[in-house]
C-alpha positions as CSV (number, residue, x, y, z in Angstrom):
1,M,20.2,-8.8,19.3
2,P,18.4,-10.9,16.7
3,K,17.4,-9.5,13.4
4,M,13.9,-8.0,13.1
5,K,11.5,-9.9,10.9
6,T,9.6,-8.3,8.0
7,H,5.8,-8.6,8.3
8,R,5.2,-10.7,5.2
9,G,1.6,-9.6,4.8
10,A,2.6,-6.0,4.8
11,A,5.5,-6.6,2.4
12,K,3.1,-8.0,-0.2
13,R,0.8,-4.9,0.1
14,F,3.2,-2.0,0.2
15,K,6.1,-0.6,-1.9
16,K,8.6,2.0,-1.0
17,T,9.3,5.0,-3.3
18,G,12.7,6.4,-3.9
19,S,12.1,9.2,-1.4
20,G,11.1,6.7,1.3
21,K,7.4,7.1,1.2
22,F,5.0,4.1,1.0
23,L,2.6,3.2,-1.9
24,K,-0.5,1.1,-1.6
25,N,-3.1,-0.2,-4.0
26,R,-6.6,1.2,-3.8
27,A,-9.5,-0.8,-2.4
28,F,-12.9,-1.4,-4.0
29,K,-11.7,-2.8,-7.4
30,S,-12.4,-6.5,-6.9
31,H,-16.1,-6.9,-7.6
32,I,-19.4,-5.1,-8.1
33,L,-17.8,-3.2,-11.0
34,E,-20.8,-2.8,-13.2
35,K,-22.2,0.1,-11.3
36,K,-18.9,1.9,-11.0
37,S,-18.1,4.4,-13.7
38,A,-15.2,3.9,-16.0
39,K,-13.5,7.0,-14.6
40,R,-13.8,5.7,-11.1
41,K,-12.4,2.3,-12.1
42,R,-9.5,3.9,-14.0
43,K,-8.6,5.9,-10.9
44,L,-8.6,2.8,-8.8
45,R,-5.9,1.2,-10.9
46,K,-3.3,3.7,-9.7
47,A,-1.4,3.2,-6.4
48,E,-1.7,6.0,-3.8
49,L,0.6,7.2,-1.1
50,V,0.0,5.9,2.4
51,P,-1.0,8.7,4.8
52,Q,1.8,10.2,6.9
53,A,0.1,9.1,10.1
54,E,0.4,5.4,9.1
55,E,4.1,5.6,8.0
56,R,5.6,5.1,11.5
57,R,3.6,1.8,11.9
58,L,4.7,0.6,8.4
59,R,8.4,1.3,9.1
60,K,8.1,-1.0,12.1
61,L,6.5,-3.8,10.0
62,L,8.9,-3.3,7.1
63,P,12.3,-2.6,8.6
64,Y,14.3,-3.6,5.5
65,L,12.0,-2.5,2.7
């Protein structure tokens, strides 16, 4: 059986934690920032956990991560 390939687009967007969960960066931080509050922009800096429903799909895309 050949090796599975890592989905390179997904590999650039997700990180795995020590406990095996996935982290992703938050959206809506690239432009139109003037109207967003400083508090909102500060919260967008931090990565968030991927929902559990999406984890199975990510494990297929990232078999070796």
